[in-house]
N, CA, C and O atoms as a DFTB+ gen file, in Angstrom:
796 C
 N C O
     1  1     153.344      47.908      78.178
     2  2     152.666      49.355      78.934
     3  2     153.340      50.691      79.104
     4  3     152.925      51.801      79.437
     5  1     154.887      50.062      78.659
     6  2     155.543      52.130      78.740
     7  2     154.865      52.989      77.665
     8  3     154.568      54.176      77.529
     9  1     154.705      51.356      76.657
    10  2     154.752      52.715      74.818
    11  2     152.965      52.925      75.577
    12  3     152.390      53.995      75.377
    13  1     152.434      52.082      76.204
    14  2     150.826      52.194      75.945
    15  2     150.544      53.810      77.336
    16  3     149.678      54.621      77.007
    17  1     151.244      54.048      78.595
    18  2     151.588      55.003      79.321
    19  2     151.911      56.071      78.170
    20  3     151.021      56.799      77.732
    21  1     153.211      56.126      77.711
    22  2     153.624      57.557      76.659
    23  2     152.656      57.496      75.934
    24  3     152.671      58.500      75.222
    25  1     151.519      56.657      75.637
    26  2     150.587      57.647      74.230
    27  2     149.505      58.088      75.446
    28  3     148.622      58.197      74.595
    29  1     148.910      58.384      76.503
    30  2     147.915      58.452      77.734
    31  2     148.639      59.932      77.999
    32  3     148.078      61.024      77.901
    33  1     149.679      59.749      78.269
    34  2     150.390      60.942      78.702
    35  2     150.128      61.636      77.711
    36  3     149.299      62.527      77.896
    37  1     150.823      61.461      76.088
    38  2     150.758      62.308      75.236
    39  2     149.702      63.090      75.075
    40  3     149.838      64.310      75.161
    41  1     148.253      62.408      74.768
    42  2     147.277      62.704      74.568
    43  2     146.852      62.989      75.924
    44  3     146.040      63.843      75.569
    45  1     146.741      62.978      77.084
    46  2     146.353      64.209      78.667
    47  2     147.377      65.242      78.079
    48  3     146.687      66.028      77.429
    49  1     148.334      65.515      78.020
    50  2     148.797      66.516      77.656
    51  2     148.011      67.529      76.232
    52  3     147.373      68.581      76.193
    53  1     148.352      66.809      75.493
    54  2     147.819      67.274      74.180
    55  2     146.244      67.724      74.453
    56  3     145.770      68.400      73.540
    57  1     145.324      67.441      75.621
    58  2     144.189      68.170      75.422
    59  2     144.397      68.563      76.768
    60  3     143.405      69.063      77.298
    61  1     145.466      68.468      77.497
    62  2     145.349      70.171      78.631
    63  2     145.497      71.574      78.065
    64  3     144.841      72.589      78.294
    65  1     147.131      71.236      76.802
    66  2     147.437      72.529      75.737
    67  2     146.079      73.077      75.364
    68  3     145.804      74.206      75.771
    69  1     144.936      72.216      74.423
    70  2     143.747      73.011      73.783
    71  2     143.106      73.377      74.413
    72  3     142.572      74.445      74.115
    73  1     142.660      72.521      76.050
    74  2     141.693      73.484      77.066
    75  2     142.043      74.306      77.611
    76  3     141.289      74.987      78.306
    77  1     143.599      74.587      77.461
    78  2     143.937      76.358      78.229
    79  2     144.438      77.033      77.512
    80  3     144.926      78.113      77.846
    81  1     144.452      76.432      75.997
    82  2     144.388      77.568      74.576
    83  2     142.622      78.343      74.567
    84  3     142.453      79.542      74.345
    85  1     141.423      77.324      74.864
    86  2     140.184      77.468      75.107
    87  2     139.712      78.451      76.004
    88  3     138.830      79.268      75.740
    89  1     140.511      78.319      77.398
    90  2     139.749      78.668      78.317
    91  2     140.990      80.549      78.231
    92  3     140.810      81.459      79.040
    93  1     141.711      80.591      77.475
    94  2     142.518      81.911      77.683
    95  2     142.079      82.847      76.497
    96  3     142.116      84.078      76.519
    97  1     141.589      81.923      75.292
    98  2     140.939      82.574      74.165
    99  2     139.851      83.162      74.828
   100  3     139.717      84.255      74.278
   101  1     138.775      83.018      75.934
   102  2     137.461      82.989      76.120
   103  2     137.861      84.085      77.025
   104  3     137.319      85.170      76.813
   105  1     138.841      83.992      78.145
   106  2     139.004      85.377      78.955
   107  2     139.660      86.619      78.130
   108  3     139.813      87.696      78.705
   109  1     140.012      86.462      76.883
   110  2     140.316      87.721      75.968
   111  2     139.061      88.304      75.224
   112  3     138.998      89.437      74.746
   113  1     138.153      87.428      75.204
   114  2     136.984      87.620      74.474
   115  2     135.958      87.957      75.454
   116  3     134.996      88.654      75.130
   117  1     136.068      87.628      76.306
   118  2     135.162      88.546      77.352
   119  2     135.897      89.703      78.034
   120  3     135.140      90.157      78.892
   121  1     136.961      90.314      78.012
   122  2     137.675      91.502      77.911
   123  2     137.120      92.201      76.664
   124  3     136.180      92.965      76.443
   125  1     137.787      91.804      76.165
   126  2     136.756      93.135      74.078
   127  2     135.603      93.077      74.820
   128  3     134.966      94.130      74.791
   129  1     135.092      92.130      75.523
   130  2     133.255      92.643      74.862
   131  2     133.267      93.973      76.570
   132  3     132.377      94.798      76.775
   133  1     134.214      93.811      77.267
   134  2     133.663      94.669      78.380
   135  2     134.017      96.026      78.030
   136  3     133.262      96.995      78.109
   137  1     135.606      96.028      77.510
   138  2     135.639      97.680      76.521
   139  2     134.824      97.938      75.904
   140  3     134.467      99.114      75.983
   141  1     134.105      97.077      75.005
   142  2     132.918      97.473      74.029
   143  2     132.120      98.118      74.931
   144  3     131.829      99.291      74.694
   145  1     131.728      97.612      75.872
   146  2     130.797      97.881      76.689
   147  2     131.131      99.506      77.209
   148  3     130.550     100.539      76.875
   149  1     132.140      99.344      78.031
   150  2     132.515     101.030      78.238
   151  2     132.187     101.953      77.401
   152  3     131.411     102.873      77.662
   153  1     132.844     101.745      76.165
   154  2     132.765     103.069      75.878
   155  2     132.024     103.818      75.111
   156  3     132.106     105.036      74.947
   157  1     130.859     102.621      74.358
   158  2     129.652     103.528      74.509
   159  2     129.065     103.590      75.850
   160  3     127.944     103.081      75.828
   161  1     129.352     103.961      76.847
   162  2     128.417     104.800      77.939
   163  2     129.798     105.781      78.198
   164  3     129.607     106.818      78.832
   165  1     130.327     105.665      78.016
   166  2     131.008     107.216      78.225
   167  2     130.845     107.926      77.255
   168  3     130.876     109.123      77.542
   169  1     130.557     107.529      75.411
   170  2     129.950     108.645      75.002
   171  2     128.243     108.915      74.886
   172  3     127.670     109.842      74.314
   173  1     127.656     107.761      75.643
   174  2     126.363     108.312      76.424
   175  2     125.906     109.346      77.717
   176  3     125.164     110.284      78.008
   177  1     126.558     108.764      78.053
   178  2     126.714     109.727      79.298
   179  2     126.116     111.449      79.070
   180  3     125.132     111.897      79.658
   181  1     127.233     112.469      77.786
   182  2     126.179     113.557      78.213
   183  2     125.144     114.173      77.713
   184  3     124.805     115.351      77.824
   185  1     124.349     112.727      76.789
   186  2     122.684     112.394      76.575
   187  2     122.430     111.854      77.672
   188  3     123.249     112.674      78.087
   189  1     122.115     111.292      78.569
   190  2     122.032     110.682      80.017
   191  2     121.918     112.128      80.927
   192  3     120.896     112.355      81.575
   193  1     122.953     112.988      80.912
   194  2     122.375     114.231      81.417
   195  2     121.716     114.902      81.661
   196  3     121.157     115.132      82.733
   197  1     121.603     115.672      80.037
   198  2     121.307     115.663      79.094
   199  2     119.313     115.649      79.325
   200  3     118.539     116.484      79.793
   201  1     119.151     114.539      78.846
   202  2     117.676     114.155      79.581
   203  2     117.296     114.499      81.564
   204  3     116.547     115.164      82.279
   205  1     117.760     114.088      81.598
   206  2     117.974     114.109      83.327
   207  2     117.930     115.997      83.919
   208  3     118.042     116.509      85.032
   209  1     117.717     116.551      82.562
   210  2     117.855     118.253      83.282
   211  2     116.846     118.131      81.676
   212  3     117.420     118.978      80.993
   213  1     115.897     117.643      80.933
   214  2     115.216     118.067      79.934
   215  2     114.067     118.031      80.504
   216  3     113.999     117.797      81.710
   217  1     112.612     118.322      79.523
   218  2     111.699     119.043      80.583
   219  2     110.763     117.190      81.049
   220  3     110.703     116.032      80.634
   221  1     110.181     118.158      82.247
   222  2     109.634     116.864      83.320
   223  2     110.887     116.160      83.877
   224  3     111.095     115.027      84.312
   225  1     111.797     117.484      83.663
   226  2     113.208     117.599      85.550
   227  2     112.780     118.081      86.251
   228  3     111.861     118.779      85.821
   229  1     112.950     118.146      87.441
   230  2     112.996     118.423      88.847
   231  2     113.880     120.463      87.644
   232  3     113.252     121.518      87.548
   233  1     114.590     120.331      87.349
   234  2     115.233     121.660      86.827
   235  2     114.241     122.379      85.776
   236  3     114.501     123.582      85.737
   237  1     113.012     121.962      84.772
   238  2     112.542     122.638      83.619
   239  2     111.316     121.502      84.382
   240  3     111.898     120.418      84.429
   241  1     109.836     121.331      84.999
   242  2     109.266     120.543      85.385
   243  2     108.587     120.955      84.334
   244  3     108.740     122.090      83.884
   245  1     107.901     120.234      83.910
   246  2     105.900     120.462      82.779
   247  2     104.988     120.898      83.763
   248  3     105.024     120.617      84.961
   249  1     103.990     121.760      83.042
   250  2     102.575     122.848      83.464
   251  2     101.508     121.650      83.681
   252  3     101.414     120.461      83.376
   253  1     100.724     122.665      84.406
   254  2      99.670     121.612      83.510
   255  2      98.717     122.073      82.686
   256  3      98.350     123.159      82.239
   257  1      98.328     120.589      82.586
   258  2      97.813     120.579      81.087
   259  2      99.304     119.734      80.169
   260  3      99.171     119.701      78.946
   261  1     100.160     119.324      80.547
   262  2     101.229     118.630      79.680
   263  2     101.337     117.042      80.216
   264  3     101.548     116.359      81.218
   265  1     101.058     116.984      78.915
   266  2     101.441     115.188      79.472
   267  2     102.533     115.122      79.895
   268  3     103.449     115.941      79.825
   269  1     102.467     113.735      80.545
   270  2     103.632     113.116      81.788
   271  2     104.025     111.948      81.087
   272  3     103.254     110.992      81.164
   273  1     105.345     111.789      80.235
   274  2     104.935     110.547      80.364
   275  2     105.809     109.515      80.408
   276  3     106.781     109.588      79.656
   277  1     105.648     108.178      81.403
   278  2     106.081     107.477      81.703
   279  2     106.016     105.701      81.015
   280  3     105.286     105.073      80.248
   281  1     106.930     105.505      81.623
   282  2     106.888     103.495      80.845
   283  2     105.117     102.666      80.751
   284  3     104.741     101.933      81.666
   285  1     104.354     102.917      79.692
   286  2     102.975     102.256      80.039
   287  2     102.270     103.471      80.166
   288  3     101.442     103.468      79.256
   289  1     102.173     104.481      80.807
   290  2     101.129     105.592      80.939
   291  2     102.025     106.184      80.132
   292  3     103.166     106.152      79.672
   293  1     100.440     107.032      80.186
   294  2     100.574     109.232      80.332
   295  2      99.877     109.735      81.158
   296  3      98.742     109.316      81.384
   297  1     100.434     110.776      81.802
   298  2      99.774     111.189      82.968
   299  2      99.380     112.705      82.412
   300  3     100.194     113.352      81.754
   301  1      98.211     113.154      82.698
   302  2      98.058     114.408      82.269
   303  2      97.245     115.313      83.199
   304  3      96.022     115.302      83.060
   305  1      97.971     116.336      84.422
   306  2      97.607     117.275      85.503
   307  2      96.238     118.175      84.670
   308  3      96.259     118.953      83.716
   309  1      95.175     117.684      85.477
   310  2      94.177     118.457      84.806
   311  2      94.130     120.130      85.521
   312  3      94.070     121.091      84.755
   313  1      94.155     120.278      86.618
   314  2      93.953     121.705      87.965
   315  2      94.657     120.578      89.286
   316  3      94.894     119.382      89.459
   317  1      94.790     122.105      90.117
   318  2      95.241     122.027      90.605
   319  2      94.499     123.144      92.306
   320  3      94.272     124.353      92.352
   321  1      94.373     122.371      93.119
   322  2      93.625     123.229      94.331
   323  2      94.419     123.435      95.501
   324  3      94.490     122.503      96.302
   325  1      94.933     124.337      95.699
   326  2      96.270     124.377      97.109
   327  2      95.278     124.575      97.885
   328  3      95.860     124.251      98.921
   329  1      93.990     124.913      98.308
   330  2      93.455     124.708      99.424
   331  2      92.483     124.371      99.394
   332  3      91.599     125.021      99.951
   333  1      92.224     123.239      98.750
   334  2      90.989     121.881      98.914
   335  2      90.170     121.338     101.014
   336  3      89.535     120.458     101.595
   337  1      90.755     122.467     101.212
   338  2      89.871     121.419     102.520
   339  2      88.559     121.664     102.630
   340  3      87.989     120.785     103.276
   341  1      87.769     122.635     102.196
   342  2      86.457     122.492     102.369
   343  2      85.829     121.877     101.217
   344  3      84.609     121.858     101.375
   345  1      86.304     121.221      99.805
   346  2      85.878     119.742      99.640
   347  2      86.025     118.962      99.828
   348  3      85.186     118.294      99.226
   349  1      87.032     117.980     100.715
   350  2      87.240     117.530     101.462
   351  2      86.766     117.231     102.509
   352  3      86.236     116.121     102.530
   353  1      86.736     118.251     104.124
   354  2      85.619     117.744     104.279
   355  2      84.019     117.694     104.246
   356  3      83.171     117.376     105.079
   357  1      83.974     118.158     102.885
   358  2      82.712     118.100     102.427
   359  2      82.184     117.059     101.784
   360  3      80.955     117.004     101.810
   361  1      82.775     116.186     101.191
   362  2      83.340     114.607     100.961
   363  2      82.203     113.743     102.000
   364  3      81.067     113.305     101.823
   365  1      83.141     113.759     103.136
   366  2      83.225     112.432     104.520
   367  2      83.337     113.052     105.896
   368  3      84.459     113.416     106.249
   369  1      82.046     113.261     106.931
   370  2      81.662     113.843     107.677
   371  2      82.888     113.543     108.908
   372  3      83.265     114.528     109.543
   373  1      83.673     111.793     109.325
   374  2      84.626     111.533     109.249
   375  2      86.041     112.015     108.916
   376  3      86.983     111.825     109.686
   377  1      86.192     112.827     107.403
   378  2      87.633     113.653     107.508
   379  2      87.918     114.665     107.796
   380  3      87.174     115.646     107.810
   381  1      89.592     114.602     108.218
   382  2      89.348     116.137     109.199
   383  2      90.036     116.915     109.130
   384  3      91.030     116.472     108.556
   385  1      90.242     118.608     109.550
   386  2      90.985     119.237     108.041
   387  2      92.658     118.934     108.661
   388  3      93.166     118.370     109.630
   389  1      93.037     119.567     107.645
   390  2      94.857     119.811     108.246
   391  2      94.642     120.199     109.000
   392  3      93.759     120.878     109.524
   393  1      95.935     119.568     109.254
   394  2      96.993     119.807     110.622
   395  2      97.540     121.785     110.115
   396  3      97.891     122.497     109.174
   397  1      97.207     121.775     111.745
   398  2      97.381     123.481     111.485
   399  2      99.323     124.062     110.840
   400  3     100.453     123.690     111.156
   401  1      98.916     124.838     110.101
   402  2     100.186     125.458     109.108
   403  2     100.513     124.757     107.851
   404  3     101.496     124.927     107.132
   405  1      99.181     123.656     107.657
   406  2      99.269     122.566     106.215
   407  2      97.996     123.055     105.626
   408  3      97.254     123.929     106.074
   409  1      97.849     122.237     104.385
   410  2      96.828     122.830     103.728
   411  2      96.389     121.376     102.687
   412  3      97.458     120.766     102.664
   413  1      95.585     120.720     102.019
   414  2      95.161     119.687     101.704
   415  2      94.667     120.504      99.794
   416  3      93.867     121.127      99.096
   417  1      96.243     119.636      99.949
   418  2      96.547     120.076      98.027
   419  2      95.755     119.127      97.028
   420  3      96.148     117.982      96.806
   421  1      95.057     119.456      96.666
   422  2      94.425     118.522      95.367
   423  2      94.667     118.524      94.008
   424  3      94.421     119.505      93.305
   425  1      95.109     117.548      93.612
   426  2      95.070     117.844      91.958
   427  2      94.335     117.156      91.191
   428  3      94.316     115.978      91.548
   429  1      93.222     117.541      89.568
   430  2      92.176     116.598      89.164
   431  2      93.473     116.246      87.779
   432  3      94.077     117.011      87.027
   433  1      93.494     114.305      87.979
   434  2      94.095     113.738      87.360
   435  2      93.662     112.839      85.885
   436  3      92.693     112.080      85.871
   437  1      94.724     113.115      84.444
   438  2      94.170     112.440      84.026
   439  2      95.183     110.985      83.938
   440  3      96.382     111.126      83.696
   441  1      94.798     110.081      84.078
   442  2      95.495     108.824      83.315
   443  2      95.119     107.821      82.182
   444  3      94.004     107.647      81.690
   445  1      96.141     107.281      81.916
   446  2      95.789     107.009      80.061
   447  2      96.945     106.028      80.132
   448  3      98.086     106.490      80.156
   449  1      96.656     104.042      80.184
   450  2      97.266     103.098      79.976
   451  2      97.799     102.546      78.267
   452  3      96.988     102.271      77.382
   453  1      99.022     102.491      78.132
   454  2      99.399     102.343      77.308
   455  2     100.175     101.307      77.338
   456  3     100.960     101.324      76.390
   457  1     100.268     100.588      77.886
   458  2     100.637      99.003      78.156
   459  2     100.234      97.967      76.761
   460  3      99.975      98.162      75.573
   461  1     100.336      96.920      77.561
   462  2     100.190      94.872      76.390
   463  2      98.974      94.782      77.243
   464  3      97.904      94.654      76.648
   465  1      98.968      94.828      78.508
   466  2      98.260      93.832      79.088
   467  2      97.022      94.726      79.765
   468  3      96.171      95.227      79.030
   469  1      96.984      94.868      81.014
   470  2      96.737      95.834      81.638
   471  2      97.116      96.529      82.534
   472  3      98.319      96.351      82.724
   473  1      96.482      97.580      83.497
   474  2      96.802      98.901      84.616
   475  2      95.453      98.758      85.747
   476  3      94.267      98.436      85.809
   477  1      96.472      99.199      86.468
   478  2      95.528      99.890      87.394
   479  2      96.047     101.607      88.253
   480  3      96.998     101.483      89.026
   481  1      95.908     101.951      88.220
   482  2      96.273     103.879      88.645
   483  2      96.997     103.444      90.225
   484  3      98.027     103.617      90.877
   485  1      95.559     102.714      90.301
   486  2      96.455     102.715      91.964
   487  2      97.245     102.108      92.684
   488  3      97.756     102.630      93.674
   489  1      97.535     100.586      92.205
   490  2      98.740      99.660      92.482
   491  2     100.258     100.596      91.369
   492  3     101.372     100.764      91.866
   493  1      99.897     101.075      89.858
   494  2     100.961     101.387      89.219
   495  2     101.658     102.781      88.895
   496  3     102.567     103.155      88.155
   497  1     100.762     103.386      89.840
   498  2     101.541     104.880      89.834
   499  2     101.348     105.581      91.317
   500  3     100.407     105.638      92.109
   501  1     102.686     106.081      91.303
   502  2     102.853     107.012      92.874
   503  2     102.915     108.340      92.270
   504  3     103.500     108.578      91.213
   505  1     102.097     109.457      93.202
   506  2     101.978     110.864      92.842
   507  2     102.476     110.939      94.784
   508  3     102.309     110.027      95.594
   509  1     102.950     112.002      94.993
   510  2     104.036     112.939      95.735
   511  2     104.664     114.020      95.735
   512  3     105.865     113.923      95.482
   513  1     104.234     115.086      95.947
   514  2     104.243     116.508      96.269
   515  2     105.582     116.970      96.739
   516  3     105.279     117.806      97.590
   517  1     106.589     116.929      96.699
   518  2     107.822     118.116      96.836
   519  2     107.611     119.776      96.904
   520  3     107.209     120.789      96.332
   521  1     108.259     119.157      98.155
   522  2     107.941     120.439      98.881
   523  2     109.400     121.473      98.336
   524  3     110.271     121.087      97.557
   525  1     109.311     123.179      99.168
   526  2     110.535     123.627      98.492
   527  2     111.716     123.340      99.277
   528  3     112.856     123.197      98.834
   529  1     111.250     123.254     100.776
   530  2     112.345     122.407     101.674
   531  2     113.020     121.360     100.809
   532  3     114.248     121.394     100.733
   533  1     112.393     120.503     100.198
   534  2     113.000     119.160      99.819
   535  2     111.994     118.165     100.138
   536  3     111.989     117.009      99.714
   537  1     111.028     118.763     101.018
   538  2     110.820     117.194     101.834
   539  2     109.447     117.050     100.853
   540  3     108.716     117.854     100.274
   541  1     109.513     115.320     101.011
   542  2     108.063     115.041     100.340
   543  2     107.134     114.541     100.837
   544  3     107.218     114.593     102.064
   545  1     106.338     114.109     100.514
   546  2     104.700     113.813     100.573
   547  2     103.875     113.935     100.167
   548  3     103.337     114.919      99.658
   549  1     103.297     111.934     100.444
   550  2     102.485     111.403     100.215
   551  2     101.253     111.331     100.275
   552  3     100.712     112.162     101.004
   553  1     100.404     110.375      99.577
   554  2      98.766     110.273      99.986
   555  2      99.073     109.127     101.744
   556  3      98.758     109.319     102.918
   557  1      99.642     108.264     101.192
   558  2      99.930     107.438     102.218
   559  2     100.313     107.771     103.434
   560  3      99.917     107.059     104.357
   561  1     101.102     108.834     103.702
   562  2     101.380     108.929     105.117
   563  2     100.962     110.457     105.002
   564  3     100.355     110.930     105.964
   565  1     101.203     111.179     104.034
   566  2      99.787     112.425     104.395
   567  2      98.913     112.704     103.995
   568  3      98.895     113.930     103.889
   569  1      97.539     112.002     103.458
   570  2      96.730     111.632     102.886
   571  2      95.880     112.869     103.803
   572  3      96.113     113.511     104.827
   573  1      94.822     112.795     102.845
   574  2      93.619     114.115     103.015
   575  2      92.243     113.249     103.719
   576  3      91.362     113.929     104.246
   577  1      92.133     111.935     103.700
   578  2      91.269     110.962     104.173
   579  2      90.180     110.558     102.769
   580  3      90.668     110.055     101.757
   581  1      89.177     110.755     102.842
   582  2      88.001     110.494     101.498
   583  2      88.275     111.463     100.985
   584  3      88.267     112.510     101.633
   585  1      88.527     111.445      99.979
   586  2      88.620     113.063      98.609
   587  2      87.816     111.883      97.569
   588  3      87.895     110.684      97.300
   589  1      86.906     113.242      97.152
   590  2      86.044     113.384      96.359
   591  2      86.105     112.984      94.582
   592  3      86.327     113.858      93.743
   593  1      85.987     112.256      94.403
   594  2      85.848     111.295      93.031
   595  2      87.499     111.320      93.197
   596  3      88.108     112.343      92.882
   597  1      88.154     110.235      93.669
   598  2      89.085     109.787      94.071
   599  2      89.610     109.143      92.296
   600  3      88.837     108.574      91.525
   601  1      90.827     109.390      92.063
   602  2      91.290     108.441      91.407
   603  2      91.981     107.021      91.045
   604  3      92.046     106.310      90.042
   605  1      92.586     106.961      92.715
   606  2      92.458     105.568      93.224
   607  2      91.083     104.595      92.681
   608  3      91.102     103.448      92.236
   609  1      90.339     105.182      92.821
   610  2      88.505     104.508      92.617
   611  2      88.302     103.680      90.934
   612  3      87.555     102.724      90.729
   613  1      89.037     104.248      90.070
   614  2      89.030     103.684      88.625
   615  2      88.742     102.054      88.281
   616  3      87.850     101.533      87.612
   617  1      89.821     101.499      88.986
   618  2      89.921     100.384      88.884
   619  2      91.119      99.525      87.381
   620  3      92.141      99.949      86.841
   621  1      90.358      98.287      87.195
   622  2      91.602      98.577      85.487
   623  2      90.881      99.202      84.158
   624  3      89.778      99.430      83.662
   625  1      92.599      99.342      83.887
   626  2      92.101      99.871      82.620
   627  2      92.877      98.921      81.743
   628  3      94.015      98.455      81.813
   629  1      91.703      98.769      80.745
   630  2      92.590      98.131      79.553
   631  2      93.513      99.108      78.406
   632  3      93.092     100.248      78.211
   633  1      94.588      98.713      77.763
   634  2      95.067      99.694      76.638
   635  2      94.393     100.027      75.870
   636  3      93.630      99.369      75.163
   637  1      94.787     102.185      75.950
   638  2      94.244     102.929      75.922
   639  2      92.853     103.618      76.637
   640  3      92.233     104.564      76.151
   641  1      92.568     103.031      77.700
   642  2      91.875     103.449      78.235
   643  2      92.321     104.167      79.590
   644  3      93.297     103.857      80.272
   645  1      91.432     105.158      79.831
   646  2      91.634     106.073      80.343
   647  2      91.136     106.398      81.998
   648  3      90.664     105.454      82.631
   649  1      91.259     107.755      82.663
   650  2      90.380     106.856      83.702
   651  2      90.762     108.603      84.661
   652  3      91.958     108.572      84.952
   653  1      90.369     109.419      84.963
   654  2      89.891     111.201      85.728
   655  2      89.486     110.887      86.658
   656  3      88.416     110.279      86.631
   657  1      90.197     111.169      88.038
   658  2      90.043     111.697      88.946
   659  2      90.843     112.063      90.659
   660  3      91.814     111.328      90.479
   661  1      91.064     112.603      91.975
   662  2      91.682     113.704      92.515
   663  2      92.598     112.589      93.060
   664  3      92.487     111.367      93.160
   665  1      93.425     113.376      93.331
   666  2      94.579     112.731      94.658
   667  2      94.648     113.987      95.340
   668  3      93.952     114.985      95.154
   669  1      95.792     113.765      96.339
   670  2      95.044     114.659      97.340
   671  2      96.417     114.689      98.037
   672  3      97.220     113.839      97.652
   673  1      96.879     115.689      99.175
   674  2      98.497     115.393     100.124
   675  2      98.083     116.341     100.664
   676  3      97.445     117.286     100.199
   677  1      98.569     116.057     102.107
   678  2      98.784     117.388     103.406
   679  2     100.253     117.823     102.486
   680  3     101.090     117.263     101.778
   681  1      99.917     119.307     103.057
   682  2     101.797     120.306     102.444
   683  2     101.804     121.027     103.230
   684  3     100.715     121.589     103.347
   685  1     102.860     121.474     104.193
   686  2     103.297     122.250     104.668
   687  2     102.761     123.590     103.747
   688  3     103.134     123.659     102.576
   689  1     101.955     124.554     104.265
   690  2     101.787     125.937     103.616
   691  2     103.127     126.136     103.054
   692  3     103.167     126.085     101.825
   693  1     104.772     126.456     103.964
   694  2     105.718     127.270     104.266
   695  2     106.642     126.627     102.983
   696  3     107.653     127.184     102.556
   697  1     105.793     124.634     102.158
   698  2     106.315     124.553     101.455
   699  2     105.856     124.570     100.893
   700  3     105.918     123.688     100.036
   701  1     105.084     125.431     100.828
   702  2     104.291     125.264      98.644
   703  2     104.965     126.526      97.778
   704  3     104.629     126.768      96.618
   705  1     105.456     126.903      98.139
   706  2     106.307     128.334      96.718
   707  2     106.977     126.901      96.508
   708  3     107.374     126.130      97.383
   709  1     107.000     126.750      95.194
   710  2     107.450     126.299      93.530
   711  2     107.488     124.225      94.620
   712  3     108.384     123.383      94.690
   713  1     106.285     124.252      95.114
   714  2     106.218     122.790      94.946
   715  2     106.377     122.119      93.867
   716  3     106.371     122.451      92.681
   717  1     106.554     120.903      94.523
   718  2     106.370     119.880      92.920
   719  2     105.696     118.958      93.087
   720  3     105.594     118.511      94.230
   721  1     104.794     118.173      91.689
   722  2     104.638     117.066      91.786
   723  2     105.633     116.344      91.286
   724  3     106.604     116.753      90.649
   725  1     105.351     115.207      91.609
   726  2     106.301     114.022      91.379
   727  2     105.779     112.653      91.106
   728  3     105.112     112.012      91.918
   729  1     106.151     112.201      89.807
   730  2     104.812     111.138      89.489
   731  2     105.892     109.607      88.999
   732  3     106.589     109.776      87.998
   733  1     105.941     108.810      89.406
   734  2     106.479     108.347      88.847
   735  2     105.745     106.620      88.522
   736  3     104.526     106.658      88.686
   737  1     106.273     105.185      88.106
   738  2     105.688     103.957      88.153
   739  2     106.218     103.483      89.862
   740  3     107.277     103.723      90.442
   741  1     105.195     102.858      90.243
   742  2     105.223     101.803      91.559
   743  2     106.197     100.704      91.455
   744  3     106.230      99.867      90.553
   745  1     106.950     100.786      92.419
   746  2     107.636      99.432      92.244
   747  2     109.031      99.373      91.139
   748  3     109.513      98.349      90.654
   749  1     109.367     100.410      90.980
   750  2     110.074     100.504      89.930
   751  2     111.212     100.069      90.214
   752  3     111.635     100.328      91.341
   753  1     112.112      99.226      89.226
   754  2     113.893      98.880      89.989
   755  2     114.783      99.835      89.280
   756  3     115.947      99.443      89.374
   757  1     114.643     101.303      88.385
   758  2     114.550     102.020      87.271
   759  2     113.385     102.784      87.206
   760  3     112.531     102.821      86.320
   761  1     113.518     103.807      88.995
   762  2     112.326     104.585      89.271
   763  2     112.340     105.741      88.472
   764  3     112.648     106.752      89.103
   765  1     112.021     105.959      86.874
   766  2     111.906     107.565      86.639
   767  2     110.878     108.695      87.659
   768  3     110.194     108.162      88.533
   769  1     110.860     109.126      87.614
   770  2     110.749     110.118      87.813
   771  2     109.615     111.776      87.634
   772  3     110.050     112.855      88.036
   773  1     108.340     111.660      87.047
   774  2     108.935     113.500      86.175
   775  2     107.681     114.099      87.069
   776  3     106.628     113.713      87.577
   777  1     108.244     114.940      86.971
   778  2     107.697     116.787      87.815
   779  2     106.486     117.905      86.896
   780  3     106.376     118.254      85.720
   781  1     106.070     118.059      87.596
   782  2     105.225     119.000      87.673
   783  2     105.157     120.124      88.060
   784  3     106.264     120.254      88.583
   785  1     104.579     121.178      88.202
   786  2     104.498     122.308      89.186
   787  2     103.740     121.805      89.703
   788  3     103.574     120.598      89.527
   789  1     102.778     122.706      90.766
   790  2     101.960     122.504      91.564
   791  2     101.288     123.498      91.006
   792  3     100.129     123.818      91.273
   793  1     101.936     123.950      90.302
   794  2     100.684     125.894      90.206
   795  2     100.297     126.964      91.255
   796  3      99.601     127.925      90.928
């Protein structure tokens, strides 16, 4: 029995050493993996910074007529009406004029779906106006009412399909100078915005 116990103890010791070897080797591999991940990130930092300040950034916004590229979508702001009060009030008798000191800014936009399944402009894309003082204005909180030829009324789009329509936002006139459209994907975890001049 004592010999059997010694044998069992030796096997247990060997298994313990083997297990510790595997554990420490795994820790070493993980450490090297994190080192490998960290090195490229440092080398990529300059290019990421350059991309943030490239065409379509706040510092270098696109112009009316330029194509803005987003995941699954291409968006072109065709034209902008910085004072669309007459058009909005003519569209629906229940529309109200903008607040004192504000203007209805309406853009005609063409969107093209490039994704693999289907897309819906109303749910997939966000449009805001970034005022010169740094405030943002969107149609949810600063809408114009019933908009003529509204972009969001185009429904579901299959790959390659396009939709053209209007979006309208109420913006304080004092913030219209150097204002920008901010276009982004809705509900995106890594939201990348494209900036376009209001005109």
